N, C-alpha and C positions, 0 to 999 in steps of 0.2 A: 341912304343904303350903302354909300361908299365907306362909311365909318362903321358899318355893322361887321360882326365877326364873319370870316369867310365860310365857316362851317354852316351858317344859317342857310345859304343857298343850297348847299349839299343836302341839308336836312329836308329842304323843300322837295328836291328831286326824290329823295328816299320816300317821302310821304306820297308823292304822285305815283311812284312805282309800287307802293304797298309794301315796302321793305323796311320801314322805319321802326326803330326800337322804341320801347315805351319811354326811355330816358330822353332820347333825341326828340321824340314827339312832344314831351313836356317842355323841353327847352325851346322848341320852335313855337309852341302855342304861347308861352309867356312872352317871347320876343315879339310875336305878331301883335299882341295886345298893346305894346308900347311903341311900335315902329310903323307909322303909316306908309313909308316907302316900301318896306318889305311886305306889308299887307297888300299893297297895290300890285306888287310883283307877283305875289302868290295868287292873287285873283286872275292876273293875266295868264299865268301858267295853267290854272284850272280851266279857263276858257279855251285855251289852245287844245288841251287834252280832250275837252268835251267836243270841240269841233272836229278833231281828228276821228273821234269815236263815232260821230254821226255820218261821216263820209261813207258812201257806198263804193264797193269795189268796182272798178271799171273793167268791162269785159276786154280781154286781150284777143286781137285777131289771130286766126289760125296760122301757124307757122312763124309766129313772132319770135319765139325763143330761138328757133333754128336760124332765122335771118340775122338776129343779133350775134349769135355765136359765129356765124360765117364771116361777119364784118369785123370781128375782133382780130387784132394783129396776130399773125402766126408766130409761134416761138422761133427765135433765131437758132440757126444751126450751131452757132458758137456755144450757146448754152447747153445744147445736147452733147457736144464734144466735151465740154467741161464736166458735165454730169458723168459721162462715161469715164473720163480720166479720174474723177473722184471715186468712182465705184471700183476701179481696177488699179489701185496704186502699185501692186507688185508687178503687174505687166508693164506699167509705165516705167518703173524703176529698172526692170530688166532690159527694156528696149533702150532706155537712155544709157545704161551701162554698156550695151553692145555698140551703140553708136559712138560713144566716147572711146571705147577700146579699139574699134575699127579705125577711127580717125587717128588714134595714137599709133597703132600698128602700121597704118598706111604711110603716115609721116615718117616712121622709122624706116619703112621700105625705101622711100624716096631719098632718105639721107644716107643709105648704105652705098656709097660710091667708092669707098676705100676697100682695098684688098685685105682679107684676113683669113687665117687658117688656124685650126686647133693643132697645137704642136705635139709631135710624138718623136721619140728617138728613131733615127734611121731615115726620116723623110728629108728630101732635098727640095729647097725652095729657091727658085731662080726667077726674079721679077714677080710676075703674077701666075707662075706655073709651079705646081706642086707635084713632085714625083716620088713614088714609092719604088725604089730601085729593085731590080731582080735580086732574089736571094734575101731580101729584107721582109720581116713580118711586123706589122704595126698592130699592137693589141689595144683596141679602143676605137671609139667613133671618130670619124674625120668629117669636119665641116669646112668647106672652102667657099668663101664669099668673094664674088667679082674676080674670079680666077679660074684656071683650068686644073684638072687633076688627072695625072697619068699614073696608073698602077701596073707596074711590071712585077712587083713582088706580091705579098699577101696582106690582107687587112682582116683582122678578126674583130669585126664590129660593123656598125652602120656607116654608110657613106652618103653625104649630102653635098651637092654642088649647087650654089645659088648664083645665078647670073654668070654662068661659065660653062665649060665643056668637060664631060667625063669620058675618059678613054681607058678602057680596061676590059678584060674578060670577066664575066659574072662569076666564073669559077674562082677568081682571085679574092672575092669578098664573101665572108661568111654571113654577114648581116644584110639588111635592106639597103637598096641603092635608090637614091632620090635625086632627081634633077629638077630644080625650080627656076623657071625663067619668066614667070609672070606674077602679077600682083596677088591674085587670089591663091595661087599655089603657095606663095611666100606667107600669106596671111594664115592659111590653114597649117602650114608647117610651124609657124610661131606659136599658134594656139596649142598645137599638140606638144611642142617642145616645152612650153611653159607649164602645161598640165603634168607632163612627165617629171619635170624638175620639182614641181610642188609635191607630188606624191612620193618622189624619191626622198625629198627633204623630210616629209612627215614620217 
């Protein structure tokens, strides 16, 4: 039987399943007439099919299915989380973007130890203190980082002081005044400022 064509066994199973074509049935019949090994194997398969067909169904005790299902291992939580992640890729991408952006912005906040100021004509910078002298008018926004701002003159724009002190009368500033001295305020300011620049650019 080891030297017989491999498809002969396949034809045997087709005949037992009742799905054999007439061509395959003819080839199988001719082969069985000349091969005692395959004929013996076919007889064994027929006996097995007959024995299985004569077996009676065994009665199953009440609650058997429920007990088997209860004993099956519970699905792992990890697979549920992975399934949720696969079903909501946009939320995952948005959350990942926010985490990376926050990490980047927070690291930027921690790195901002140097003094900086947006320069305008008429302002006086001494050390880490910026002054708008009396009688001077600054047209534009002023942002001071890690320094103090004193306004004795006028500012036609917004004023932002990050990690510093602001000293002036609100009447001297035509725009908004913002003092930022903690991480979350700085984060919110950076997001607003980036959005503002983006739309201004567009």
